[in-house]
C-alpha positions, 0 to 999 in steps of 0.5 A, a space after each residue: 436478675 437478668 444475668 441469672 436468665 442468661 446463665 440458666 438459658 446458656 446452660 439449658 442450651 448447653 443440656 440440650 446441645 449435649 443431649 443432641 450430640 449423645 441421643 443420636 439413634 433413632 427411636 419409633 414413636 407410635 401416634 396410633 395405639 391401635 394401628 401400625 403408624 409408627 414414625 421413626 425419628 431421632 431421640 433428639 429431635 423427639 425429645 426437643 421437639 415435644 420440649 419445644 412443643 411444651 414451651 409454646 404451649 406454655 407460653 399461649 396459655 401465659 399469653 391468654 391468662 394476662 389478657 385482663 392486665 394487658 387491658 388493664 395496662 392499656 386502660 391506664 395508659 389512656 388515663 395518664 395521657 389524659 391527665 398529663 393533657 390536663 396538667 399541660 392545660 393547667 400550667 399553660 393557664 397558670 403561665 398565661 394569668 400574670 400576662 392576662 392581668 398585666 394586658 387588662 391595665 390591672 396592677 398586681 399588689 404584693 401580699 400585706 403580711 399578716 400578724 399573729 397575736 
């Protein structure tokens, strides 16, 4: 899947570079429809600038919509750490159990076979 993203990214970059080379003429952008405030910029700068603006606005929208998932992931990481600590404590308790029996002088006896029937 990553290779497909690299291929599409490369193709978009090449297309943007070709567009910039082909469209070097100047265009006027009117920010105020009622006034005379026109800005003259190269065509490729206007188009690529608005594409970049759209990219960043889209990225901000996705980031804001994923806030709930990020907070849930943080909670899950905390829970995983707590559970890992509990598992480690249980393993230590099991590892120390035979030592505590032998240190108290108690002997461990083998399990008796059980016959059914």
